[in-house]
VEXNUDREN-265804 format. One record per residue (C-alpha): residue number from 1; x, y, z; residue in one letter. Coordinates in nm, 4 decimals. Layout:
% VEXNUDREN-265804
PT   i        X        Y        Z aa
PT NUM        X        Y        Z  A
...
This chain:
% VEXNUDREN-265804
PT   i        X        Y        Z aa
PT   1   0.0000   0.0000   0.0000  X
PT   2   0.1365   0.3433  -0.0861  X
PT   3   0.0858   0.6723   0.0962  X
PT   4  -0.2180   0.7851  -0.1047  X
PT   5  -0.3924   0.4510  -0.0662  X
PT   6  -0.3243   0.4493   0.3076  X
PT   7  -0.4521   0.8067   0.3452  X
PT   8  -0.7727   0.7319   0.1573  X
PT   9  -0.8258   0.4030   0.3457  X
PT  10  -0.7951   0.6027   0.6676  X
PT  11  -1.0658   0.8433   0.5525  X
PT  12  -0.8466   1.1513   0.5880  X
PT  13  -0.8098   1.4479   0.3557  X
PT  14  -0.4702   1.5824   0.2557  X
PT  15  -0.5389   1.8880   0.4701  X
PT  16  -0.6153   1.6742   0.7762  X
PT  17  -0.2960   1.4742   0.7261  X
PT  18  -0.0976   1.7966   0.6896  X
PT  19  -0.2314   1.9270   1.0230  X
PT  20  -0.1491   1.5984   1.1965  X
PT  21   0.1985   1.5769   1.0435  X
PT  22   0.2841   1.9424   1.0988  X
PT  23   0.3383   2.0298   0.7347  X
PT  24   0.1514   2.1853   0.4433  X
PT  25  -0.1186   2.0323   0.2255  X
PT  26   0.1147   2.0965  -0.0682  X
PT  27   0.3770   1.8715   0.0926  X
PT  28   0.1199   1.5953   0.1463  X
PT  29   0.0145   1.6254  -0.2172  X
PT  30   0.3788   1.5957  -0.3266  X
PT  31   0.4156   1.2812  -0.1115  X
PT  32   0.1214   1.1278  -0.2935  X
PT  33   0.2693   1.2164  -0.6326  X
PT  34   0.6007   1.0659  -0.5123  X
PT  35   0.7806   1.3917  -0.5886  X
PT  36   0.9291   1.4039  -0.2382  X
PT  37   0.9451   1.1723   0.0615  X
PT  38   0.8087   1.2683   0.4031  X
PT  39   1.0702   1.3719   0.6580  X
PT  40   1.1088   1.1290   0.9482  X
PT  41   0.9525   1.3860   1.1845  X
PT  42   0.6352   1.3832   0.9734  X
PT  43   0.6278   1.0028   0.9654  X
PT  44   0.6830   1.0037   1.3401  X
PT  45   0.3826   1.2283   1.3993  X
PT  46   0.1555   1.0139   1.1833  X
PT  47   0.2796   0.6878   1.3339  X
PT  48   0.2260   0.8110   1.6905  X
PT  49  -0.1095   0.9814   1.6359  X
PT  50  -0.2948   0.7424   1.4072  X
PT  51  -0.4104   0.3871   1.4704  X
PT  52  -0.5260   0.3193   1.1157  X
PT  53  -0.3846   0.2329   0.7727  X
PT  54  -0.1935   0.5598   0.7457  X
PT  55  -0.0432   0.5178   1.0911  X
PT  56   0.0690   0.1666   1.0031  X
PT  57   0.2136   0.2893   0.6726  X
PT  58   0.4106   0.5618   0.8542  X
PT  59   0.5382   0.3096   1.1096  X
PT  60   0.6581   0.0775   0.8322  X
PT  61   0.8369   0.3660   0.6598  X
PT  62   1.0103   0.4670   0.9834  X
PT  63   1.1174   0.1100   1.0542  X
PT  64   1.2603   0.0870   0.7027  X
PT  65   1.4720   0.4020   0.7293  X
PT  66   1.5570   0.3642   1.0989  X
PT  67   1.5993  -0.0074   1.1746  X
PT  68   1.5475  -0.0852   1.5414  X
PT  69   1.3118   0.2028   1.6154  X
PT  70   1.0195   0.1055   1.8355  X
PT  71   0.7391   0.3505   1.7657  X
PT  72   0.4858   0.1923   1.9997  X
PT  73   0.7170   0.1881   2.3024  X
PT  74   0.8401   0.5469   2.2828  X
PT  75   0.7169   0.8724   2.4244  X
PT  76   0.5802   1.1253   2.1790  X
PT  77   0.8610   1.3196   2.0146  X
PT  78   1.1422   1.0948   2.1404  X
PT  79   1.3133   0.8364   1.9227  X
PT  80   1.4074   0.5182   2.1004  X
PT  81   1.6315   0.2583   1.9423  X
PT  82   1.6355  -0.1043   2.0502  X
């Protein structure tokens, strides 16, 4: 599942995702078009705040770029490596 599919499956608009991630709607749109990749801080926000398809997608992306990270066991805003 890609970002756009996960966002739609979660029932969120690009604007809602942007507010949750702390970025602009334009950035979210660019993620969907695969023009740019989300920064880890944006993935972190989505992974910590959402318990749905988009949250799972963000968690998978974080685990891919930061092996050993444990999103579910950390405090908001703090990266913890196993």
